[in-house]
N, C-alpha and C positions, 0 to 999 in steps of 0.2 A: 846943150841940151836943153829943152823945153821941161821948167822945172813945174808946170801946171798941169800934170799928169793924171790926176783924178786917182792917186794911188791908195787904195783901201785894204789890200791884203797881198801879202807877198810870199812868193815860194824863195827860202833860202837852202842851198847846197853848198857844202864845202867838200872838196877832195883833193888828195895829193897824188900826183903823180910822178913816177920815178923818173923824170925827164927834165932837162933844163928849160928854164922859161922861156927862151928864145924859140927851140922846137915846139912847144906846145903853142905858143902865139903862132907859128907858121901852120899848125895842124888847122887853127880856125881860121887861118884868112889867105891860105895858098891853094890855088883849085887840086893841084896834084894832091895834096894833103887831104883837103876838106871830104873829098867824095869817098875816101877811103873808110871814113868811120861814122860820119853824120848818119842820125837815124837811126830807128828800132832795129834790135837784133834779128838778122835774118831778112832784112827789108833792104833795097836798093835806093840808091841816089843818082839820079841824071842832072849834070849842073848845067843848066842853058847859058848861065851869067854869074859870075863871081868878080864882083870888084869891093874887095873889103877893104875901104878908106871911108873916112868920115865924108857922108855925101853919098858915097857908092850905093850899091844895090848886090844882092844875091837872089837870084830866080831858079828853082832847080824842080824835079818831077821824083816825089818818092813814091815808091811800089812796096806795097805791104809784103810781110814775108810767104802769106799765101800767094799772092799775085793777085788777087782779086780787086785791091783796091789802088787808085792811082790819084794822088794828092799833090796839087800845084803848090808850093811853098814859095814866100819871099821874106826876105830881111832888107829893110831900110836902114843901113848903118848910119848910126847917131855920131857916133865919136868912136874911131879907131887910132889908140896910141900905143904905137910899138915901143916895149914887147908887152906891154903891162896892163892893156883894155880893151876889151871889144864890145861896144854896145850899141844893140839894134832893136829894131822894132820888126816882131815876127808874125805874118800874115798869113791866110791863105789866099790863093789867088788863081786868076785863070791863067791860060798860055800867054797872055799878053801883058801879065804881070799887073792886072788890075786887081783891087782887094775884092774876095768875095767871101760870102759866110761859110762856116765851117760846114764840111760835109756830115759832120755828125751831130750839129746842134745849133739851132737858129738862136739860141740866147748865149752862144761863146762868143767871146769879146772879138770883136774886128781885128783889135791890135794888141799885140803882148809885149812890153818892152822886156828886154833880157840884158842885163849889165854883167858881163865877165870880168872880172879881175884878176890878174895872176901875180903872184908873188914869189921871189926867189926864197928858196929854204935849202941854202946847204949843197946846190946841185939838183935840188926837186923842186917840183913846183906848187904853189897851193893856189887852186882854182875857186874863187867864189862867185858861185852866181846867184844872182838876184832877179826875179821875174814877178811882174805883176801886169795887170791890165792897163792901157793906156785909153782914156777918154771914154770908158764904160759906163753904159747905164746901171743902175742897181740890179738889175735882172742878169746882166751879163756879170756885173761882178761876184753875184752867187754863183752864177754857173762855174766860175773861174776856181772859186774857193772850194765849191763841191768837189771838183774834179782833183783839186789839187794832189790827194793822195796817188792819183793814178798817174798825174803829170811827173810828179815826183819820181815815181818809180820808172816811167819810161826814160825820163832824164837820167836817172841813173844806169839803166841798160845802156844807153847813148854813151856815159861817159865810162862804163866798162869797155865798149869798142874801142874809146880813145885810147885806154889805157892798154891794151892788147896791142893796137897799132903802134903806139910810142913804144912798148917793149919791141916790137918787130923792128922798129928803125935804130935803137938803141945796140 
C-alpha cells in the first residue's frame, strides 16, 4: 500500500461480532453476503461488480431508504488478506466506475481509505475500522473531519445490519 496517503484525520471504530472471523471476512468479500447488509438501514444495494482481492474492484448502486437518492460507489481494493484484512479506497463513481465528486458536497474528498482488520477472540470477531481521506486538499480534509460524527453514526448503522445478518446466518 502507498504510505504517502496524506493522512491528517481518521475515524476509528471497533466492533465485536458474535461470529467466527472467517464468516465475517466472507461477509465483506463475497457477493452473496455483501449485498445483504452493506449500506444505510432501509437502503438497498445492487452490486454490478465485486472482485474482493488485492487490485480488485467493487462497483455498486446504493438507493436511499426513501428511494429518492441513487448513488454509485466503488471500492478499489488495496490489500485483501484472508481472513484478517480488507483495505480499500472508497469513492463515489458514475456507472462506468469513474471517480466523481460526492453528490452532497463539492468539498468531500474524492477518495477515502478504509482499513478493516479482523481479530479472532474465542469464536467472536473483533473488527477494527480505520478510515481517512487520501490525497485530500486541506478543504477536503476539513469537510471529512466535520462530517466525522455523521459518518461514524452511518457506519455504526451499517455494522448493526452486519451484526443482524451474521446472527441470521449463525
